[in-house]
FIKOLZA-1660 file (N, C-alpha, C; in steps of 0.1 Angstrom, whole numbers, plus 5000, padded with zeros to 4 digits):
% residues 261
   i   px   py   pz ch aa at
   1 6394 0797 4348  A  M  N
   1 6391 0796 4334  A  M CA
   1 6384 0809 4330  A  M  C
   2 6388 0815 4319  A  I  N
   2 6382 0827 4313  A  I CA
   2 6370 0823 4305  A  I  C
   3 6358 0830 4307  A  L  N
   3 6346 0827 4300  A  L CA
   3 6345 0838 4290  A  L  C
   4 6348 0835 4277  A  Y  N
   4 6347 0845 4266  A  Y CA
   4 6332 0846 4262  A  Y  C
   5 6328 0859 4259  A  K  N
   5 6314 0862 4257  A  K CA
   5 6311 0863 4242  A  K  C
   6 6299 0858 4239  A  T  N
   6 6293 0860 4225  A  T CA
   6 6289 0874 4224  A  T  C
   7 6287 0879 4212  A  P  N
   7 6281 0892 4210  A  P CA
   7 6268 0894 4217  A  P  C
   8 6260 0883 4217  A  E  N
   8 6247 0884 4224  A  E CA
   8 6248 0886 4239  A  E  C
   9 6258 0879 4245  A  E  N
   9 6261 0880 4259  A  E CA
   9 6266 0894 4262  A  E  C
  10 6274 0900 4253  A  V  N
  10 6280 0913 4256  A  V CA
  10 6268 0923 4256  A  V  C
  11 6258 0921 4248  A  E  N
  11 6247 0931 4248  A  E CA
  11 6239 0930 4261  A  E  C
  12 6238 0918 4267  A  L  N
  12 6231 0916 4280  A  L CA
  12 6239 0923 4291  A  L  C
  13 6252 0921 4290  A  I  N
  13 6261 0928 4300  A  I CA
  13 6260 0943 4299  A  I  C
  14 6260 0947 4286  A  R  N
  14 6259 0962 4284  A  R CA
  14 6246 0967 4290  A  R  C
  15 6235 0960 4289  A  E  N
  15 6222 0965 4295  A  E CA
  15 6224 0967 4310  A  E  C
  16 6230 0957 4317  A  S  N
  16 6232 0958 4331  A  S CA
  16 6242 0970 4334  A  S  C
  17 6252 0971 4326  A  C  N
  17 6262 0982 4328  A  C CA
  17 6255 0996 4326  A  C  C
  18 6247 0997 4316  A  Q  N
  18 6240 1010 4314  A  Q CA
  18 6231 1014 4325  A  Q  C
  19 6225 1004 4331  A  L  N
  19 6216 1006 4343  A  L CA
  19 6225 1012 4355  A  L  C
  20 6236 1006 4357  A  V  N
  20 6245 1011 4367  A  V CA
  20 6250 1025 4364  A  V  C
  21 6253 1028 4352  A  S  N
  21 6257 1041 4348  A  S CA
  21 6246 1051 4350  A  S  C
  22 6233 1047 4347  A  R  N
  22 6222 1056 4350  A  R CA
  22 6219 1058 4365  A  R  C
  23 6222 1048 4373  A  T  N
  23 6221 1048 4387  A  T CA
  23 6231 1059 4393  A  T  C
  24 6243 1058 4388  A  L  N
  24 6253 1067 4393  A  L CA
  24 6250 1081 4388  A  L  C
  25 6244 1083 4376  A  G  N
  25 6240 1096 4372  A  G CA
  25 6229 1102 4380  A  G  C
  26 6219 1093 4385  A  M  N
  26 6209 1097 4394  A  M CA
  26 6214 1102 4407  A  M  C
  27 6224 1094 4412  A  L  N
  27 6230 1098 4425  A  L CA
  27 6238 1110 4425  A  L  C
  28 6244 1113 4413  A  A  N
  28 6253 1125 4411  A  A CA
  28 6246 1138 4416  A  A  C
  29 6233 1139 4413  A  G  N
  29 6225 1151 4416  A  G CA
  29 6221 1152 4431  A  G  C
  30 6224 1141 4438  A  E  N
  30 6220 1140 4452  A  E CA
  30 6232 1142 4462  A  E  C
  31 6244 1142 4457  A  I  N
  31 6256 1143 4465  A  I CA
  31 6259 1157 4469  A  I  C
  32 6258 1160 4482  A  K  N
  32 6260 1173 4487  A  K CA
  32 6262 1172 4502  A  K  C
  33 6268 1182 4508  A  P  N
  33 6270 1182 4523  A  P CA
  33 6257 1180 4530  A  P  C
  34 6257 1171 4540  A  G  N
  34 6245 1168 4548  A  G CA
  34 6238 1155 4544  A  G  C
  35 6241 1150 4532  A  V  N
  35 6235 1138 4527  A  V CA
  35 6243 1126 4533  A  V  C
  36 6236 1115 4537  A  T  N
  36 6243 1104 4542  A  T CA
  36 6245 1093 4532  A  T  C
  37 6256 1085 4533  A  P  N
  37 6257 1073 4523  A  P CA
  37 6245 1064 4524  A  P  C
  38 6239 1062 4536  A  L  N
  38 6227 1054 4537  A  L CA
  38 6216 1059 4528  A  L  C
  39 6214 1072 4528  A  Q  N
  39 6203 1078 4519  A  Q CA
  39 6206 1075 4505  A  Q  C
  40 6219 1076 4501  A  L  N
  40 6223 1073 4487  A  L CA
  40 6220 1059 4484  A  L  C
  41 6223 1050 4493  A  D  N
  41 6222 1036 4491  A  D CA
  41 6207 1032 4489  A  D  C
  42 6198 1038 4497  A  A  N
  42 6184 1035 4495  A  A CA
  42 6179 1040 4482  A  A  C
  43 6183 1052 4477  A  L  N
  43 6179 1057 4464  A  L CA
  43 6184 1047 4453  A  L  C
  44 6196 1042 4454  A  A  N
  44 6202 1033 4444  A  A CA
  44 6194 1020 4443  A  A  C
  45 6191 1015 4455  A  E  N
  45 6184 1002 4455  A  E CA
  45 6170 1003 4449  A  E  C
  46 6163 1014 4452  A  T  N
  46 6150 1016 4446  A  T CA
  46 6151 1018 4431  A  T  C
  47 6161 1026 4427  A  Y  N
  47 6162 1029 4413  A  Y CA
  47 6165 1016 4405  A  Y  C
  48 6174 1008 4410  A  I  N
  48 6178 0995 4403  A  I CA
  48 6166 0986 4402  A  I  C
  49 6159 0984 4414  A  R  N
  49 6147 0975 4414  A  R CA
  49 6136 0980 4405  A  R  C
  50 6134 0993 4404  A  D  N
  50 6124 0999 4396  A  D CA
  50 6127 0997 4381  A  D  C
  51 6139 0993 4378  A  H  N
  51 6143 0990 4364  A  H CA
  51 6144 0975 4362  A  H  C
  52 6137 0967 4369  A  Q  N
  52 6136 0953 4367  A  Q CA
  52 6149 0946 4368  A  Q  C
  53 6157 0950 4378  A  A  N
  53 6170 0944 4381  A  A CA
  53 6171 0943 4396  A  A  C
  54 6182 0937 4400  A  V  N
  54 6185 0936 4415  A  V CA
  54 6199 0942 4417  A  V  C
  55 6201 0947 4429  A  P  N
  55 6215 0952 4432  A  P CA
  55 6225 0941 4431  A  P  C
  56 6236 0944 4424  A  G  N
  56 6246 0934 4422  A  G CA
  56 6254 0930 4434  A  G  C
  57 6256 0940 4443  A  F  N
  57 6264 0938 4455  A  F CA
  57 6257 0933 4467  A  F  C
  58 6244 0936 4469  A  K  N
  58 6237 0933 4481  A  K CA
  58 6236 0918 4483  A  K  C
  59 6242 0913 4494  A  G  N
  59 6242 0899 4496  A  G CA
  59 6253 0891 4490  A  G  C
  60 6261 0898 4480  A  L  N
  60 6272 0892 4474  A  L CA
  60 6283 0890 4484  A  L  C
  61 6287 0878 4487  A  Y  N
  61 6297 0875 4498  A  Y CA
  61 6292 0881 4511  A  Y  C
  62 6279 0882 4513  A  D  N
  62 6272 0887 4525  A  D CA
  62 6275 0902 4527  A  D  C
  63 6278 0910 4516  A  F  N
  63 6279 0924 4517  A  F CA
  63 6265 0930 4520  A  F  C
  64 6263 0939 4529  A  P  N
  64 6250 0943 4534  A  P CA
  64 6243 0953 4525  A  P  C
  65 6249 0959 4515  A  S  N
  65 6243 0971 4509  A  S CA
  65 6243 0971 4494  A  S  C
  66 6236 0980 4488  A  T  N
  66 6236 0981 4473  A  T CA
  66 6248 0988 4468  A  T  C
  67 6253 0998 4475  A  L  N
  67 6265 1005 4471  A  L CA
  67 6277 1003 4480  A  L  C
  68 6289 1004 4475  A  C  N
  68 6301 1006 4483  A  C CA
  68 6304 1021 4483  A  C  C
  69 6303 1027 4494  A  T  N
  69 6305 1042 4495  A  T CA
  69 6318 1044 4504  A  T  C
  70 6328 1048 4497  A  S  N
  70 6342 1050 4503  A  S CA
  70 6346 1064 4504  A  S  C
  71 6347 1070 4516  A  V  N
  71 6349 1084 4518  A  V CA
  71 6363 1087 4521  A  V  C
  72 6369 1097 4514  A  N  N
  72 6382 1102 4517  A  N CA
  72 6393 1091 4517  A  N  C
  73 6398 1087 4529  A  E  N
  73 6409 1077 4530  A  E CA
  73 6404 1063 4527  A  E  C
  74 6391 1061 4526  A  Q  N
  74 6386 1048 4523  A  Q CA
  74 6388 1045 4508  A  Q  C
  75 6394 1034 4505  A  V  N
  75 6398 1030 4492  A  V CA
  75 6386 1024 4484  A  V  C
  76 6381 1014 4490  A  V  N
  76 6369 1006 4484  A  V CA
  76 6362 0999 4495  A  V  C
  77 6350 0994 4492  A  H  N
  77 6342 0985 4500  A  H CA
  77 6337 0992 4513  A  H  C
  78 6336 1005 4513  A  G  N
  78 6330 1012 4524  A  G CA
  78 6315 1008 4525  A  G  C
  79 6310 1005 4537  A  I  N
  79 6296 1002 4540  A  I CA
  79 6289 1015 4542  A  I  C
  80 6278 1018 4535  A  P  N
  80 6270 1030 4537  A  P CA
  80 6266 1031 4552  A  P  C
  81 6267 1044 4557  A  N  N
  81 6264 1046 4571  A  N CA
  81 6256 1059 4572  A  N  C
  82 6253 1063 4585  A  N  N
  82 6245 1075 4587  A  N CA
  82 6254 1088 4589  A  N  C
  83 6267 1087 4587  A  R  N
  83 6275 1099 4589  A  R CA
  83 6274 1108 4577  A  R  C
  84 6268 1120 4579  A  P  N
  84 6266 1130 4568  A  P CA
  84 6279 1133 4561  A  P  C
  85 6278 1134 4548  A  L  N
  85 6290 1140 4540  A  L CA
  85 6291 1154 4543  A  L  C
  86 6304 1159 4543  A  K  N
  86 6307 1173 4546  A  K CA
  86 6315 1179 4535  A  K  C
  87 6314 1192 4535  A  E  N
  87 6321 1200 4525  A  E CA
  87 6336 1196 4525  A  E  C
  88 6341 1193 4513  A  G  N
  88 6355 1190 4511  A  G CA
  88 6358 1175 4511  A  G  C
  89 6348 1167 4514  A  D  N
  89 6349 1152 4513  A  D CA
  89 6350 1148 4498  A  D  C
  90 6355 1136 4496  A  I  N
  90 6353 1129 4483  A  I CA
  90 6347 1116 4486  A  I  C
  91 6339 1110 4477  A  I  N
  91 6332 1097 4480  A  I CA
  91 6333 1089 4467  A  I  C
  92 6339 1078 4468  A  S  N
  92 6339 1068 4457  A  S CA
  92 6326 1060 4458  A  S  C
  93 6318 1059 4448  A  I  N
  93 6306 1051 4448  A  I CA
  93 6308 1040 4438  A  I  C
  94 6308 1027 4442  A  D  N
  94 6309 1016 4434  A  D CA
  94 6295 1009 4434  A  D  C
  95 6290 1006 4422  A  C  N
  95 6276 1001 4421  A  C CA
  95 6276 0989 4411  A  C  C
  96 6268 0980 4414  A  G  N
  96 6266 0968 4405  A  G CA
  96 6251 0965 4404  A  G  C
  97 6248 0959 4392  A  S  N
  97 6234 0955 4390  A  S CA
  97 6234 0941 4384  A  S  C
  98 6223 0934 4385  A  Y  N
  98 6222 0921 4380  A  Y CA
  98 6208 0920 4372  A  Y  C
  99 6209 0918 4359  A  K  N
  99 6197 0919 4351  A  K CA
  99 6198 0909 4340  A  K  C
 100 6188 0901 4337  A  N  N
 100 6188 0891 4326  A  N CA
 100 6199 0881 4327  A  N  C
 101 6204 0879 4340  A  G  N
 101 6214 0868 4342  A  G CA
 101 6228 0873 4341  A  G  C
 102 6230 0886 4339  A  Y  N
 102 6244 0892 4338  A  Y CA
 102 6246 0904 4347  A  Y  C
 103 6258 0906 4351  A  Y  N
 103 6262 0917 4360  A  Y CA
 103 6267 0929 4352  A  Y  C
 104 6265 0941 4358  A  G  N
 104 6272 0953 4354  A  G CA
 104 6279 0959 4366  A  G  C
 105 6290 0966 4364  A  D  N
 105 6298 0971 4375  A  D CA
 105 6305 0984 4371  A  D  C
 106 6304 0994 4380  A  Q  N
 106 6311 1007 4377  A  Q CA
 106 6313 1015 4389  A  Q  C
 107 6323 1024 4389  A  A  N
 107 6326 1032 4401  A  A CA
 107 6330 1046 4396  A  A  C
 108 6327 1056 4404  A  F  N
 108 6330 1070 4401  A  F CA
 108 6333 1077 4415  A  F  C
 109 6343 1086 4415  A  T  N
 109 6346 1093 4427  A  T CA
 109 6341 1107 4425  A  T  C
 110 6332 1111 4435  A  F  N
 110 6326 1124 4435  A  F CA
 110 6332 1134 4445  A  F  C
 111 6332 1146 4442  A  S  N
 111 6336 1156 4452  A  S CA
 111 6323 1162 4459  A  S  C
 112 6325 1165 4471  A  V  N
 112 6314 1170 4479  A  V CA
 112 6317 1185 4482  A  V  C
 113 6310 1194 4475  A  G  N
 113 6313 1208 4476  A  G CA
 113 6327 1211 4471  A  G  C
 114 6334 1221 4477  A  E  N
 114 6347 1225 4473  A  E CA
 114 6357 1216 4479  A  E  C
 115 6366 1210 4471  A  V  N
 115 6376 1200 4475  A  V CA
 115 6390 1205 4473  A  V  C
 116 6399 1201 4481  A  D  N
 116 6413 1205 4481  A  D CA
 116 6418 1203 4467  A  D  C
 117 6426 1212 4461  A  P  N
 117 6432 1211 4448  A  P CA
 117 6440 1198 4446  A  P  C
 118 6448 1194 4456  A  K  N
 118 6456 1182 4455  A  K CA
 118 6447 1170 4454  A  K  C
 119 6436 1170 4461  A  T  N
 119 6427 1158 4459  A  T CA
 119 6420 1158 4446  A  T  C
 120 6416 1170 4441  A  L  N
 120 6410 1171 4428  A  L CA
 120 6420 1166 4417  A  L  C
 121 6433 1169 4419  A  R  N
 121 6443 1164 4409  A  R CA
 121 6444 1149 4410  A  R  C
 122 6444 1143 4422  A  L  N
 122 6444 1129 4423  A  L CA
 122 6432 1123 4416  A  L  C
 123 6420 1128 4417  A  M  N
 123 6409 1123 4410  A  M CA
 123 6411 1124 4395  A  M  C
 124 6416 1135 4390  A  K  N
 124 6418 1137 4376  A  K CA
 124 6428 1126 4370  A  K  C
 125 6439 1125 4377  A  V  N
 125 6449 1115 4373  A  V CA
 125 6444 1101 4374  A  V  C
 126 6436 1098 4384  A  T  N
 126 6431 1084 4385  A  T CA
 126 6421 1081 4373  A  T  C
 127 6413 1091 4369  A  R  N
 127 6405 1089 4358  A  R CA
 127 6413 1087 4345  A  R  C
 128 6424 1095 4344  A  E  N
 128 6433 1093 4333  A  E CA
 128 6439 1079 4333  A  E  C
 129 6442 1074 4344  A  C  N
 129 6448 1060 4345  A  C CA
 129 6438 1050 4339  A  C  C
 130 6425 1052 4343  A  L  N
 130 6415 1044 4337  A  L CA
 130 6415 1044 4322  A  L  C
 131 6415 1056 4316  A  D  N
 131 6415 1058 4302  A  D CA
 131 6427 1051 4296  A  D  C
 132 6439 1053 4302  A  Q  N
 132 6451 1047 4296  A  Q CA
 132 6451 1032 4297  A  Q  C
 133 6445 1027 4308  A  G  N
 133 6443 1012 4309  A  G CA
 133 6434 1007 4298  A  G  C
 134 6423 1013 4296  A  I  N
 134 6414 1009 4285  A  I CA
 134 6420 1009 4272  A  I  C
 135 6428 1019 4269  A  E  N
 135 6435 1020 4256  A  E CA
 135 6443 1008 4253  A  E  C
 136 6448 1001 4263  A  Q  N
 136 6457 0989 4261  A  Q CA
 136 6448 0976 4261  A  Q  C
 137 6436 0977 4264  A  A  N
 137 6427 0965 4264  A  A CA
 137 6422 0962 4250  A  A  C
 138 6431 0957 4242  A  R  N
 138 6428 0953 4228  A  R CA
 138 6432 0939 4225  A  R  C
 139 6425 0933 4216  A  A  N
 139 6429 0919 4212  A  A CA
 139 6444 0919 4208  A  A  C
 140 6451 0909 4213  A  G  N
 140 6465 0908 4209  A  G CA
 140 6474 0913 4220  A  G  C
 141 6469 0922 4228  A  K  N
 141 6477 0927 4240  A  K CA
 141 6476 0917 4251  A  K  C
 142 6482 0921 4262  A  R  N
 142 6482 0913 4275  A  R CA
 142 6477 0921 4286  A  R  C
 143 6471 0914 4296  A  I  N
 143 6466 0921 4308  A  I CA
 143 6478 0930 4314  A  I  C
 144 6490 0925 4314  A  G  N
 144 6501 0933 4319  A  G CA
 144 6503 0947 4312  A  G  C
 145 6499 0948 4300  A  D  N
 145 6499 0960 4292  A  D CA
 145 6489 0970 4298  A  D  C
 146 6478 0965 4302  A  V  N
 146 6468 0974 4309  A  V CA
 146 6473 0978 4322  A  V  C
 147 6478 0969 4330  A  S  N
 147 6483 0971 4343  A  S CA
 147 6494 0981 4343  A  S  C
 148 6504 0979 4334  A  F  N
 148 6516 0988 4333  A  F CA
 148 6512 1002 4330  A  F  C
 149 6502 1004 4321  A  A  N
 149 6498 1018 4317  A  A CA
 149 6492 1025 4329  A  A  C
 150 6484 1018 4337  A  I  N
 150 6478 1024 4349  A  I CA
 150 6489 1028 4359  A  I  C
 151 6498 1019 4362  A  Q  N
 151 6508 1021 4371  A  Q CA
 151 6517 1032 4367  A  Q  C
 152 6522 1032 4355  A  R  N
 152 6531 1042 4350  A  R CA
 152 6525 1056 4352  A  R  C
 153 6513 1058 4348  A  H  N
 153 6507 1071 4348  A  H CA
 153 6505 1076 4363  A  H  C
 154 6501 1067 4371  A  A  N
 154 6499 1071 4386  A  A CA
 154 6512 1074 4392  A  A  C
 155 6522 1066 4390  A  E  N
 155 6535 1068 4397  A  E CA
 155 6543 1079 4391  A  E  C
 156 6540 1082 4378  A  N  N
 156 6547 1094 4372  A  N CA
 156 6542 1107 4380  A  N  C
 157 6530 1106 4386  A  H  N
 157 6525 1118 4393  A  H CA
 157 6528 1117 4408  A  H  C
 158 6535 1106 4412  A  G  N
 158 6539 1105 4426  A  G CA
 158 6529 1098 4435  A  G  C
 159 6519 1091 4429  A  Y  N
 159 6508 1085 4437  A  Y CA
 159 6511 1070 4440  A  Y  C
 160 6504 1065 4450  A  G  N
 160 6506 1051 4453  A  G CA
 160 6495 1043 4446  A  G  C
 161 6499 1031 4441  A  V  N
 161 6490 1022 4434  A  V CA
 161 6487 1010 4442  A  V  C
 162 6474 1009 4446  A  V  N
 162 6470 0998 4455  A  V CA
 162 6473 0984 4448  A  V  C
 163 6479 0975 4456  A  R  N
 163 6483 0962 4451  A  R CA
 163 6473 0951 4454  A  R  C
 164 6466 0953 4465  A  E  N
 164 6458 0941 4471  A  E CA
 164 6445 0940 4464  A  E  C
 165 6440 0950 4456  A  L  N
 165 6427 0949 4450  A  L CA
 165 6428 0951 4435  A  L  C
 166 6420 0944 4428  A  V  N
 166 6422 0943 4413  A  V CA
 166 6409 0944 4406  A  V  C
 167 6410 0947 4393  A  G  N
 167 6398 0946 4384  A  G CA
 167 6396 0931 4381  A  G  C
 168 6386 0928 4372  A  H  N
 168 6382 0914 4371  A  H CA
 168 6374 0912 4358  A  H  C
 169 6372 0900 4355  A  G  N
 169 6362 0896 4344  A  G CA
 169 6348 0898 4350  A  G  C
 170 6339 0900 4340  A  V  N
 170 6325 0903 4344  A  V CA
 170 6316 0894 4335  A  V  C
 171 6305 0889 4340  A  G  N
 171 6296 0881 4332  A  G CA
 171 6284 0876 4340  A  G  C
 172 6282 0863 4340  A  K  N
 172 6272 0857 4348  A  K CA
 172 6275 0858 4363  A  K  C
 173 6288 0859 4366  A  S  N
 173 6293 0862 4379  A  S CA
 173 6298 0876 4380  A  S  C
 174 6298 0883 4391  A  M  N
 174 6303 0896 4393  A  M CA
 174 6318 0896 4391  A  M  C
 175 6325 0886 4397  A  H  N
 175 6339 0885 4396  A  H CA
 175 6343 0872 4389  A  H  C
 176 6348 0874 4377  A  E  N
 176 6353 0862 4369  A  E CA
 176 6368 0864 4366  A  E  C
 177 6374 0854 4361  A  S  N
 177 6388 0855 4356  A  S CA
 177 6387 0863 4343  A  S  C
 178 6398 0870 4340  A  P  N
 178 6411 0871 4348  A  P CA
 178 6411 0883 4357  A  P  C
 179 6420 0882 4367  A  E  N
 179 6422 0894 4375  A  E CA
 179 6429 0905 4367  A  E  C
 180 6426 0918 4370  A  V  N
 180 6432 0929 4362  A  V CA
 180 6439 0938 4372  A  V  C
 181 6451 0935 4376  A  P  N
 181 6458 0944 4386  A  P CA
 181 6461 0958 4380  A  P  C
 182 6463 0967 4389  A  N  N
 182 6467 0981 4385  A  N CA
 182 6482 0984 4384  A  N  C
 183 6489 0973 4385  A  Y  N
 183 6504 0974 4384  A  Y CA
 183 6508 0961 4377  A  Y  C
 184 6519 0962 4369  A  G  N
 184 6524 0951 4362  A  G CA
 184 6534 0954 4352  A  G  C
 185 6538 0944 4344  A  K  N
 185 6548 0946 4333  A  K CA
 185 6542 0944 4320  A  K  C
 186 6547 0952 4311  A  R  N
 186 6542 0951 4297  A  R CA
 186 6546 0937 4291  A  R  C
 187 6536 0932 4283  A  G  N
 187 6539 0919 4276  A  G CA
 187 6537 0907 4285  A  G  C
 188 6533 0909 4297  A  K  N
 188 6531 0898 4307  A  K CA
 188 6516 0896 4310  A  K  C
 189 6513 0884 4315  A  G  N
 189 6499 0881 4319  A  G CA
 189 6491 0875 4308  A  G  C
 190 6478 0874 4310  A  T  N
 190 6468 0867 4301  A  T CA
 190 6467 0875 4288  A  T  C
 191 6467 0867 4277  A  M  N
 191 6465 0873 4264  A  M CA
 191 6450 0878 4263  A  M  C
 192 6449 0890 4258  A  I  N
 192 6435 0896 4256  A  I CA
 192 6430 0892 4243  A  I  C
 193 6418 0885 4243  A  K  N
 193 6412 0879 4231  A  K CA
 193 6398 0884 4229  A  K  C
 194 6393 0883 4217  A  K  N
 194 6380 0886 4214  A  K CA
 194 6370 0879 4223  A  K  C
 195 6360 0886 4228  A  G  N
 195 6350 0880 4237  A  G CA
 195 6353 0882 4252  A  G  C
 196 6365 0888 4255  A  L  N
 196 6368 0891 4269  A  L CA
 196 6360 0903 4274  A  L  C
 197 6354 0902 4285  A  V  N
 197 6347 0914 4292  A  V CA
 197 6354 0915 4305  A  V  C
 198 6359 0927 4308  A  I  N
 198 6366 0929 4321  A  I CA
 198 6362 0943 4326  A  I  C
 199 6363 0944 4340  A  A  N
 199 6362 0956 4347  A  A CA
 199 6376 0961 4350  A  A  C
 200 6379 0973 4345  A  I  N
 200 6392 0979 4348  A  I CA
 200 6389 0990 4359  A  I  C
 201 6396 0990 4370  A  E  N
 201 6393 0999 4381  A  E CA
 201 6405 1004 4389  A  E  C
 202 6412 1014 4384  A  P  N
 202 6423 1020 4392  A  P CA
 202 6419 1024 4405  A  P  C
 203 6427 1021 4415  A  M  N
 203 6425 1026 4429  A  M CA
 203 6438 1032 4433  A  M  C
 204 6438 1045 4433  A  I  N
 204 6451 1053 4434  A  I CA
 204 6451 1062 4446  A  I  C
 205 6462 1062 4454  A  N  N
 205 6463 1069 4466  A  N CA
 205 6471 1081 4465  A  N  C
 206 6467 1092 4472  A  L  N
 206 6475 1104 4472  A  L CA
 206 6489 1102 4478  A  L  C
 207 6490 1093 4488  A  G  N
 207 6503 1090 4495  A  G CA
 207 6507 1076 4492  A  G  C
 208 6509 1068 4503  A  T  N
 208 6514 1055 4502  A  T CA
 208 6505 1045 4494  A  T  C
 209 6511 1035 4488  A  K  N
 209 6503 1024 4482  A  K CA
 209 6497 1015 4492  A  K  C
 210 6502 1015 4504  A  R  N
 210 6498 1005 4515  A  R CA
 210 6484 1008 4520  A  R  C
 211 6477 0997 4522  A  V  N
 211 6463 0998 4527  A  V CA
 211 6461 0989 4539  A  V  C
 212 6450 0991 4546  A  K  N
 212 6447 0982 4557  A  K CA
 212 6432 0981 4558  A  K  C
 213 6427 0970 4564  A  M  N
 213 6413 0967 4565  A  M CA
 213 6408 0971 4579  A  M  C
 214 6396 0977 4579  A  L  N
 214 6389 0981 4591  A  L CA
 214 6383 0969 4598  A  L  C
 215 6379 0970 4610  A  K  N
 215 6374 0959 4618  A  K CA
 215 6360 0954 4612  A  K  C
 216 6354 0962 4604  A  D  N
 216 6341 0957 4598  A  D CA
 216 6343 0946 4588  A  D  C
 217 6356 0943 4585  A  G  N
 217 6359 0932 4575  A  G CA
 217 6357 0935 4561  A  G  C
 218 6353 0948 4558  A  W  N
 218 6350 0952 4544  A  W CA
 218 6359 0964 4540  A  W  C
 219 6358 0975 4548  A  T  N
 219 6363 0988 4544  A  T CA
 219 6378 0988 4544  A  T  C
 220 6384 0991 4532  A  V  N
 220 6398 0992 4530  A  V CA
 220 6402 1007 4530  A  V  C
 221 6412 1010 4539  A  I  N
 221 6416 1024 4539  A  I CA
 221 6431 1025 4536  A  I  C
 222 6436 1038 4533  A  T  N
 222 6450 1040 4531  A  T CA
 222 6457 1039 4544  A  T  C
 223 6469 1034 4544  A  A  N
 223 6477 1032 4557  A  A CA
 223 6480 1046 4563  A  A  C
 224 6482 1056 4554  A  D  N
 224 6486 1069 4559  A  D CA
 224 6474 1079 4561  A  D  C
 225 6462 1073 4559  A  H  N
 225 6449 1081 4560  A  H CA
 225 6448 1093 4551  A  H  C
 226 6456 1092 4540  A  R  N
 226 6454 1103 4529  A  R CA
 226 6444 1098 4519  A  R  C
 227 6438 1107 4511  A  P  N
 227 6427 1103 4502  A  P CA
 227 6431 1093 4492  A  P  C
 228 6421 1086 4487  A  S  N
 228 6422 1076 4476  A  S CA
 228 6411 1079 4466  A  S  C
 229 6413 1077 4453  A  A  N
 229 6403 1078 4443  A  A CA
 229 6401 1065 4435  A  A  C
 230 6390 1063 4430  A  H  N
 230 6386 1050 4423  A  H CA
 230 6376 1053 4412  A  H  C
 231 6380 1048 4400  A  Y  N
 231 6371 1049 4389  A  Y CA
 231 6371 1035 4382  A  Y  C
 232 6359 1032 4376  A  E  N
 232 6358 1018 4370  A  E CA
 232 6349 1019 4358  A  E  C
 233 6353 1012 4347  A  H  N
 233 6345 1009 4336  A  H CA
 233 6345 0994 4333  A  H  C
 234 6334 0989 4327  A  C  N
 234 6335 0975 4321  A  C CA
 234 6337 0977 4306  A  C  C
 235 6346 0969 4300  A  V  N
 235 6348 0969 4286  A  V CA
 235 6347 0956 4280  A  V  C
 236 6343 0955 4267  A  A  N
 236 6342 0943 4260  A  A CA
 236 6352 0944 4248  A  A  C
 237 6360 0933 4246  A  V  N
 237 6369 0932 4235  A  V CA
 237 6364 0925 4223  A  V  C
 238 6364 0932 4212  A  F  N
 238 6360 0926 4199  A  F CA
 238 6372 0924 4191  A  F  C
 239 6371 0918 4179  A  G  N
 239 6383 0915 4171  A  G CA
 239 6390 0927 4167  A  G  C
 240 6382 0938 4163  A  D  N
 240 6388 0950 4157  A  D CA
 240 6387 0962 4166  A  D  C
 241 6381 0961 4178  A  R  N
 241 6379 0972 4187  A  R CA
 241 6376 0968 4201  A  R  C
 242 6376 0978 4210  A  T  N
 242 6372 0975 4224  A  T CA
 242 6361 0986 4227  A  T  C
 243 6350 0981 4232  A  E  N
 243 6339 0990 4236  A  E CA
 243 6337 0991 4251  A  E  C
 244 6335 1004 4255  A  I  N
 244 6332 1006 4269  A  I CA
 244 6317 1004 4271  A  I  C
 245 6313 0995 4280  A  L  N
 245 6299 0991 4282  A  L CA
 245 6292 1000 4292  A  L  C
 246 6300 1006 4301  A  T  N
 246 6295 1016 4311  A  T CA
 246 6297 1030 4305  A  T  C
 247 6292 1040 4311  A  T  N
 247 6295 1054 4306  A  T CA
 247 6294 1063 4318  A  T  C
 248 6302 1074 4317  A  F  N
 248 6301 1085 4327  A  F CA
 248 6292 1096 4322  A  F  C
 249 6286 1094 4311  A  Q  N
 249 6278 1105 4305  A  Q CA
 249 6267 1110 4314  A  Q  C
 250 6260 1101 4321  A  F  N
 250 6249 1104 4329  A  F CA
 250 6254 1112 4342  A  F  C
 251 6265 1108 4347  A  V  N
 251 6271 1115 4358  A  V CA
 251 6275 1129 4354  A  V  C
 252 6282 1130 4343  A  E  N
 252 6286 1143 4338  A  E CA
 252 6275 1153 4335  A  E  C
 253 6264 1147 4329  A  E  N
 253 6252 1156 4327  A  E CA
 253 6246 1161 4340  A  E  C
 254 6245 1152 4350  A  A  N
 254 6240 1156 4363  A  A CA
 254 6249 1166 4370  A  A  C
 255 6262 1164 4369  A  L  N
 255 6271 1174 4376  A  L CA
 255 6270 1187 4369  A  L  C
 256 6269 1187 4355  A  A  N
 256 6268 1200 4348  A  A CA
 256 6256 1207 4351  A  A  C
 257 6245 1200 4353  A  S  N
 257 6232 1207 4356  A  S CA
 257 6232 1212 4370  A  S  C
 258 6239 1206 4379  A  T  N
 258 6240 1210 4393  A  T CA
 258 6248 1223 4393  A  T  C
 259 6259 1224 4385  A  V  N
 259 6267 1236 4385  A  V CA
 259 6259 1248 4379  A  V  C
 260 6250 1245 4370  A  N  N
 260 6243 1256 4363  A  N CA
 260 6230 1260 4371  A  N  C
 261 6227 1254 4381  A  Q  N
 261 6215 1257 4389  A  Q CA
 261 6217 1270 4397  A  Q  C
% end
């Protein structure tokens, strides 16, 4: 059952989403060779708790950490560890918060130092996939329109679109109906209506669309061990518009200041 949100509920979700966006912005300035995902995880947990919220992922389905940190061929759900990041890595950081009874959720893929141009292009196209999916998330459209837009843009560039993992509704639970796949057919699926709040999150692979699970029961990697990129926004559908509740502004400001140092 889809739980449509009132404008008041949307504002509470937005508050949680903005905290996640600020957390990712704070982390953006810390990502460099030699830093470990566990260090980033500790920073994120402290930051979220300092802002009168709790980490949205920690303990959810028994996940052990505040962040999902997925490096290189890891698609999603990587568990933070003590392995230092190195020059040329990419790391997807997926973060959630829970505040005032509602969740926020967002992901961004960061480069660590100088990254291979092919991988940078994958990151750019994956972010474009997110933008194109959001463009279709309007009242009167269907979830399949969002899915198709993402799939078409990724596959037009020769990339693999992950099938097994999807976006989702967001609200009092982190994962609500409907599911939002990154592949599909136009005009199919759930009708998008006023009050819908969903997380749209393309997971796009440089090579094959196929993935496999590591023995930790969480980490999903590409079957061919080539890189994967992941970006995510939460959006709220109003009658006449769709608003993005998360933002990459804080990440972009931090990255720009790092370049200028």
